[in-house]
C-alpha positions in Angstrom: 10.9 18.0 -23.2 8.7 18.7 -26.2 5.1 18.5 -26.9 4.1 16.9 -30.2 0.7 17.9 -31.6 -1.4 18.3 -34.7 -3.8 21.0 -35.6 -7.4 20.0 -36.2 -6.8 20.6 -40.0 -4.4 17.6 -39.9 -1.8 19.3 -42.1 1.3 18.2 -40.2 2.7 17.4 -36.8 4.3 20.2 -34.8 6.8 20.0 -31.9 7.3 22.8 -29.4 9.0 23.1 -26.0 6.6 21.8 -23.3 6.9 25.3 -21.8 4.6 26.4 -24.6 1.8 24.1 -23.3 -1.5 26.1 -22.7 -0.4 29.0 -24.9 -2.2 30.1 -28.1 -0.4 29.8 -31.5 -1.5 30.1 -35.1 -1.3 27.1 -37.3 1.0 28.0 -40.2 -1.0 25.9 -42.6 -4.7 26.9 -42.0 -4.2 30.0 -39.8 -6.5 28.8 -37.1 -5.6 29.7 -33.5 -5.0 26.6 -31.4 -4.0 25.9 -27.8 -0.8 24.0 -27.5 -1.7 20.8 -25.5 0.0 19.4 -22.5 2.8 16.8 -23.3 1.3 13.3 -23.5 2.7 10.2 -21.7 5.2 8.5 -24.0 5.5 11.5 -26.4 2.4 10.5 -28.4 1.1 13.1 -30.9 -2.2 14.7 -29.7 -4.7 16.9 -31.5 -4.6 20.5 -30.5 -7.9 22.3 -29.4 -8.9 25.4 -31.4 -9.1 28.5 -29.3 -12.6 29.9 -28.8 -14.0 32.8 -30.9 -13.0 35.3 -28.3 -9.5 35.2 -29.7 -10.5 37.1 -32.9 -7.8 39.6 -33.8 -5.0 37.5 -32.1 
């Protein structure tokens, strides 16, 4: 399965394996660190949550 999500910057939709859910990744467009969301029912695109400020230096 894959998780389809969008960064809060709204630049584009990303797809990653659902095994990445809960992990922190950097948006290639805006460089913000986001948390990969859990897969949604029906494969809908969800908005990723930015990681908190404690992730500086990631």
